[in-house]
C-alpha positions as CSV (number, residue, x, y, z in Angstrom):
1,X,0.0,0.0,0.0
2,X,1.2,3.5,-0.8
3,X,1.0,5.4,2.5
4,X,0.8,9.1,3.0
5,X,1.7,10.1,6.4
6,X,-0.3,12.8,8.1
7,X,0.2,14.8,11.3
8,X,-0.1,13.4,14.8
9,X,-3.8,13.7,14.6
10,X,-4.4,11.4,11.7
11,X,-3.1,10.0,8.4
12,X,-4.4,9.2,4.9
13,X,-3.2,6.5,2.6
14,X,-4.4,4.6,-0.5
15,X,-4.6,0.8,-0.5
16,X,-3.0,-0.9,-3.5
17,X,-5.3,-3.9,-3.3
18,X,-8.5,-2.0,-4.3
19,X,-7.5,1.6,-4.7
20,X,-9.6,2.8,-1.8
21,X,-8.5,5.7,0.4
22,X,-8.2,5.2,4.1
23,X,-8.2,7.7,6.9
24,X,-6.7,6.7,10.2
25,X,-6.8,8.4,13.6
26,X,-6.8,7.6,17.3
27,X,-10.3,7.8,18.8
28,X,-11.0,9.2,22.3
29,X,-11.2,5.6,23.4
30,X,-7.5,5.1,22.6
31,X,-8.2,2.8,19.8
32,X,-7.2,3.5,16.2
33,X,-10.2,4.1,13.9
34,X,-10.3,3.8,10.1
35,X,-12.5,5.6,7.6
36,X,-12.8,4.5,4.0
37,X,-13.7,6.3,0.8
38,X,-13.3,6.1,-3.0
39,X,-11.4,9.4,-3.2
40,X,-8.8,11.2,-1.2
41,X,-11.0,14.3,-1.0
42,X,-13.9,12.4,0.5
43,X,-11.8,10.5,3.1
44,X,-10.0,13.8,4.0
45,X,-13.4,15.4,4.6
46,X,-14.6,12.5,6.7
47,X,-11.3,12.5,8.7
48,X,-11.7,16.2,9.4
49,X,-15.2,15.7,10.7
50,X,-14.1,12.8,12.9
51,X,-11.2,14.9,14.4
52,X,-13.6,17.8,15.0
53,X,-16.0,15.5,16.8
54,X,-13.1,14.2,18.9
55,X,-12.0,17.7,19.8
56,X,-15.5,18.6,20.9
57,X,-16.0,15.5,22.9
58,X,-18.6,14.1,20.6
59,X,-18.9,10.5,19.5
60,X,-16.9,9.7,16.3
61,X,-18.8,9.3,13.1
62,X,-19.5,5.6,12.5
63,X,-18.6,4.8,8.9
64,X,-20.7,1.6,9.0
65,X,-23.9,3.2,10.4
66,X,-26.6,3.3,7.8
67,X,-29.2,6.0,7.4
68,X,-31.9,3.5,8.2
69,X,-30.3,2.4,11.4
70,X,-29.8,5.9,12.5
71,X,-33.4,6.8,11.8
72,X,-34.7,4.0,13.9
73,X,-32.5,5.2,16.8
74,X,-33.7,8.8,16.3
75,X,-37.3,7.8,16.2
76,X,-37.4,5.7,19.4
77,X,-34.6,7.0,21.5
78,X,-35.0,10.7,20.7
79,X,-38.3,11.8,19.0
80,X,-40.5,9.5,21.1
81,X,-39.5,11.4,24.2
82,X,-40.2,14.8,22.7
83,X,-43.2,14.8,20.3
84,X,-46.8,13.7,20.6
85,X,-47.8,10.2,19.8
86,X,-49.7,11.3,16.7
87,X,-46.6,13.2,15.5
88,X,-44.3,10.2,16.2
89,X,-46.7,7.9,14.3
90,X,-46.6,10.3,11.3
91,X,-42.7,10.4,11.5
92,X,-42.5,6.6,11.7
93,X,-44.9,6.2,8.7
94,X,-42.9,8.6,6.5
95,X,-39.6,7.0,7.5
96,X,-40.8,3.4,7.0
97,X,-42.7,3.8,3.8
98,X,-40.7,6.5,1.9
99,X,-37.3,7.4,3.4
100,X,-35.8,4.0,4.3
101,X,-36.8,2.2,1.1
102,X,-35.0,4.9,-0.9
103,X,-31.9,5.8,1.1
104,X,-32.0,3.5,4.2
105,X,-29.0,1.4,3.0
106,X,-26.8,4.4,2.4
107,X,-24.2,4.9,5.1
108,X,-25.1,7.9,7.1
109,X,-21.7,9.5,6.8
110,X,-21.9,9.2,3.0
111,X,-25.4,10.6,2.6
112,X,-25.4,13.5,0.1
113,X,-28.0,16.1,-1.0
114,X,-28.0,14.2,-4.4
115,X,-29.3,11.1,-2.5
116,X,-32.1,13.1,-0.9
117,X,-33.1,14.8,-4.2
118,X,-33.2,11.4,-5.9
119,X,-35.5,10.1,-3.1
120,X,-37.8,13.1,-3.7
121,X,-37.6,12.6,-7.5
122,X,-38.5,8.9,-7.1
123,X,-41.5,9.9,-4.9
124,X,-42.8,12.3,-7.5
125,X,-42.4,9.8,-10.3
126,X,-44.4,7.3,-8.2
127,X,-47.3,9.8,-8.1
128,X,-46.8,11.1,-4.6
129,X,-48.1,14.7,-4.3
130,X,-45.3,17.3,-4.0
131,X,-46.6,18.5,-0.6
132,X,-46.1,14.9,0.8
133,X,-42.7,14.6,-0.8
134,X,-41.7,17.9,1.0
135,X,-42.9,16.4,4.3
136,X,-40.6,13.4,3.7
137,X,-37.7,15.7,3.3
138,X,-38.8,17.7,6.4
139,X,-38.8,14.7,8.6
140,X,-35.4,13.6,7.3
141,X,-34.1,17.2,7.9
142,X,-35.3,17.2,11.5
143,X,-33.6,13.8,12.1
144,X,-30.3,14.9,10.5
145,X,-30.2,18.0,12.7
146,X,-30.0,15.6,15.6
147,X,-27.3,13.6,13.8
148,X,-25.3,16.8,13.5
149,X,-25.7,17.5,17.2
150,X,-24.6,14.0,18.0
151,X,-21.5,14.4,15.8
152,X,-22.5,11.7,13.4
153,X,-22.5,13.9,10.3
154,X,-20.9,17.2,9.5
155,X,-23.7,18.6,7.4
156,X,-27.4,18.2,6.9
157,X,-27.9,16.6,3.5
158,X,-31.7,17.1,3.6
159,X,-31.4,20.8,4.3
160,X,-29.1,21.2,1.4
161,X,-31.4,19.3,-1.0
162,X,-33.8,21.5,-3.0
163,X,-37.5,20.5,-2.3
164,X,-40.1,20.3,-5.0
165,X,-42.3,23.2,-5.6
166,X,-45.8,22.9,-4.2
167,X,-48.7,24.8,-5.8
168,X,-50.0,27.2,-3.1
169,X,-53.6,26.7,-1.9
170,X,-55.6,29.7,-2.9
171,X,-57.4,31.0,0.1
172,X,-60.9,32.0,-0.9
173,X,-62.3,34.0,2.0
174,X,-66.0,34.2,2.5
175,X,-67.7,37.4,1.4
176,X,-70.1,38.9,3.9
177,X,-73.1,37.6,1.8
178,X,-71.6,34.1,1.6
179,X,-71.1,34.1,5.4
180,X,-74.7,35.0,6.0
181,X,-75.8,32.4,3.5
182,X,-73.8,29.8,5.4
183,X,-75.3,30.8,8.8
184,X,-78.7,30.5,7.2
185,X,-77.9,27.1,5.8
186,X,-76.8,25.7,9.2
187,X,-79.8,27.2,11.0
188,X,-81.8,24.4,12.7
189,X,-78.9,21.9,12.2
190,X,-77.9,19.8,15.2
191,X,-74.4,21.3,15.0
192,X,-75.5,24.8,14.2
193,X,-73.7,26.1,17.2
194,X,-70.4,24.4,16.2
195,X,-70.3,26.0,12.8
196,X,-71.5,29.3,14.2
197,X,-68.6,29.3,16.7
198,X,-66.1,28.3,14.0
199,X,-67.2,31.2,11.8
200,X,-67.6,33.9,14.4
201,X,-64.4,33.4,16.4
202,X,-62.3,31.2,14.1
203,X,-61.7,28.2,16.4
204,X,-59.6,25.3,15.0
205,X,-61.7,22.1,14.6
206,X,-59.7,20.3,17.3
207,X,-60.2,23.2,19.7
208,X,-63.9,23.4,19.1
209,X,-64.4,19.6,19.5
210,X,-62.4,19.7,22.8
211,X,-64.6,22.4,24.4
212,X,-66.3,21.6,27.7
213,X,-69.3,23.4,29.1
214,X,-67.1,24.8,31.9
215,X,-65.1,26.6,29.2
216,X,-68.0,28.8,28.4
217,X,-69.0,31.7,30.8
218,X,-72.5,32.7,29.8
219,X,-72.5,35.5,32.4
220,X,-69.5,37.3,30.8
221,X,-70.2,36.0,27.3
222,X,-66.7,34.6,26.9
223,X,-65.1,31.4,25.8
224,X,-61.8,29.9,27.1
225,X,-59.8,27.6,24.8
226,X,-57.6,25.4,26.9
227,X,-57.2,22.1,25.1
228,X,-57.7,20.2,21.8
229,X,-59.3,16.8,21.1
230,X,-57.3,14.4,19.0
231,X,-57.6,10.8,18.0
232,X,-54.6,8.6,18.8
233,X,-54.4,4.9,18.2
234,X,-58.1,4.7,17.7
235,X,-58.9,6.6,21.0
236,X,-59.9,10.2,21.6
237,X,-57.6,12.1,23.9
238,X,-57.4,15.6,25.2
239,X,-54.1,17.3,24.5
240,X,-52.5,20.6,25.6
241,X,-52.4,23.3,23.0
242,X,-49.0,23.6,21.2
243,X,-48.3,27.2,22.0
244,X,-49.1,29.6,24.9
245,X,-50.9,31.9,22.5
246,X,-53.3,29.1,21.6
247,X,-54.5,29.2,25.2
248,X,-56.8,32.2,25.2
249,X,-60.1,33.6,26.3
250,X,-62.2,35.5,23.8
251,X,-65.5,37.3,23.9
252,X,-68.4,35.8,22.0
253,X,-70.9,37.7,19.8
254,X,-74.4,37.7,21.2
255,X,-75.9,35.5,18.5
256,X,-73.2,32.9,19.1
257,X,-74.0,32.8,22.8
258,X,-77.7,32.4,21.9
259,X,-76.8,29.5,19.6
260,X,-74.8,27.8,22.4
261,X,-77.6,28.2,24.9
262,X,-80.0,26.6,22.4
263,X,-77.5,23.8,21.8
264,X,-77.1,23.2,25.5
265,X,-80.9,22.8,25.9
266,X,-81.0,20.3,23.0
267,X,-78.1,18.3,24.5
268,X,-80.0,18.1,27.8
269,X,-83.0,16.6,26.0
270,X,-80.7,14.1,24.3
271,X,-79.2,13.2,27.6
272,X,-82.6,12.5,29.1
273,X,-83.6,10.4,26.1
274,X,-80.4,8.4,26.3
275,X,-80.8,7.6,29.9
276,X,-78.2,5.1,31.2
277,X,-76.6,4.9,27.7
278,X,-75.3,8.5,28.1
279,X,-71.5,8.5,28.1
280,X,-70.9,12.2,28.6
281,X,-69.4,12.0,32.1
282,X,-66.4,10.1,30.8
283,X,-65.4,13.0,28.6
284,X,-66.2,15.8,31.1
285,X,-69.4,17.2,29.4
286,X,-68.3,18.0,25.9
287,X,-70.0,20.9,24.3
288,X,-70.1,19.2,20.9
289,X,-70.7,15.5,21.1
290,X,-72.8,12.7,19.7
291,X,-76.3,12.0,20.8
292,X,-74.8,9.7,23.5
293,X,-72.2,12.3,24.7
294,X,-69.2,10.7,22.9
295,X,-66.6,12.8,21.0
296,X,-67.5,13.8,17.5
297,X,-65.4,12.6,14.6
298,X,-63.6,15.4,12.8
299,X,-64.1,13.6,9.5
300,X,-67.8,13.3,10.1
301,X,-68.1,17.0,11.0
302,X,-66.2,18.0,7.8
303,X,-68.4,15.7,5.7
304,X,-71.5,17.3,7.1
305,X,-70.1,20.7,6.6
306,X,-69.5,20.0,2.9
307,X,-72.9,18.6,2.5
308,X,-74.4,21.8,3.9
309,X,-72.3,23.9,1.6
310,X,-73.6,22.0,-1.4
311,X,-77.2,22.2,-0.3
312,X,-76.8,26.0,0.1
313,X,-75.2,26.4,-3.3
314,X,-72.0,27.7,-1.7
315,X,-68.5,27.1,-3.1
316,X,-66.7,24.0,-1.9
317,X,-64.2,24.7,0.9
318,X,-62.2,23.0,3.6
319,X,-63.5,23.1,7.2
320,X,-60.4,25.1,8.1
321,X,-61.5,27.8,5.7
322,X,-64.1,28.7,8.3
323,X,-61.2,29.9,10.4
324,X,-59.8,31.8,7.4
325,X,-63.3,33.2,6.8
326,X,-63.4,34.5,10.4
327,X,-60.1,36.3,9.9
328,X,-61.0,37.8,6.6
329,X,-64.4,39.0,8.0
330,X,-62.5,40.6,10.9
331,X,-60.3,42.4,8.3
332,X,-63.4,43.5,6.5
333,X,-64.7,45.0,9.7
334,X,-61.4,46.8,10.3
335,X,-60.6,44.8,13.4
336,X,-56.9,45.5,14.1
337,X,-54.6,42.6,13.1
338,X,-53.2,42.4,16.6
339,X,-56.6,41.9,18.1
340,X,-57.5,39.3,15.5
341,X,-54.2,37.5,16.3
342,X,-55.3,37.2,20.0
343,X,-58.8,36.0,19.1
344,X,-57.5,33.4,16.6
345,X,-54.6,32.2,18.8
346,X,-51.9,32.7,16.1
347,X,-48.4,32.4,17.4
348,X,-47.0,35.1,15.1
349,X,-48.5,38.2,13.7
350,X,-47.3,37.3,10.2
351,X,-49.8,34.4,10.0
352,X,-52.6,36.8,10.7
353,X,-51.3,39.3,8.2
354,X,-51.1,36.6,5.5
355,X,-54.8,35.9,5.9
356,X,-55.6,39.6,6.1
357,X,-54.0,40.0,2.7
358,X,-56.7,37.7,1.2
359,X,-59.6,40.0,2.0
360,X,-62.7,39.3,-0.1
361,X,-63.4,41.0,-3.4
362,X,-66.2,43.2,-2.1
363,X,-63.8,44.7,0.5
364,X,-61.3,45.4,-2.2
365,X,-64.0,47.0,-4.3
366,X,-64.9,49.3,-1.4
367,X,-61.2,50.2,-1.1
368,X,-61.1,51.1,-4.8
369,X,-64.2,53.2,-4.5
370,X,-62.7,55.1,-1.5
371,X,-59.5,55.8,-3.5
372,X,-61.7,57.1,-6.3
373,X,-63.4,59.5,-3.9
374,X,-60.1,60.6,-2.5
375,X,-58.5,61.2,-5.9
376,X,-61.3,62.5,-8.0
377,X,-63.9,63.6,-5.5
């Protein structure tokens, strides 16, 4: 073998048997460690990363550790202790079905942005939506950030890989006439109060479905948002809200309070009718529940909402667009963005401003007419 001596910290040489380059250094354990690569540049980079990790007291990069093996360690020894079960399940699914089959066998220390971009390209070619492919990259990027902190890699290949472009979802805020038509369409519905609350104060669906009657103060006309309702492993569970700003108390419009009072009376009748079959006590008296007091399915609520839209001749929209609708209606009524941010529970004012930017066409027309008055009298 043709050997090239390095300094006291490490050395690099090329093996005559197969032409591979080898980096050699003394690990913190006192044992000599070897790194292998096809080119001198690559092994030099790997050796520099190993020496840096050694100087910082971090574990040395393992040239044999595969990306798939690292991701399993990351999922169950790191992420499982820090994220919700639903988030962990989502991570695990993306890793198992999309990341590992594509790049799982590649050694972690040799993972490149080209590998990640090929993974994304293969996903797009298989018909996976660009937004989902971006999510696969995001999960890998989060994992590789941990790998960098652990000293296993010197760079984040996923962060350096260019994600696919995703067509933006065009927010179509409700006009004032459409909002009134929607309220008319849900009038008399069993869940009239749910849709009314969503439109008037912009609650997220999980927040609305997690409301308890103790959260509503009918004397002061206010509503406290303290938790969300999620489904994990087939069971409904209450979860803390993700940010402190999500925990909030907001005043309710008079008609919304009236709808809630009517809904409470109807629920009391359902409870009497159910008798011993009533299960509401288990969930702490949910505001919005089934006829037996059990949590409502978010999917079922959304399906009913879309049916009502179709029956009323209104444009198709997501349930979450009710929240956008509430924000755009606040903008139309000149509610300051900071106040809207507090009502909606946004973590950042930029989120509120993005929705405020999509004010409905009739508000834009009014602004144009005001400009005409100002300029031409």
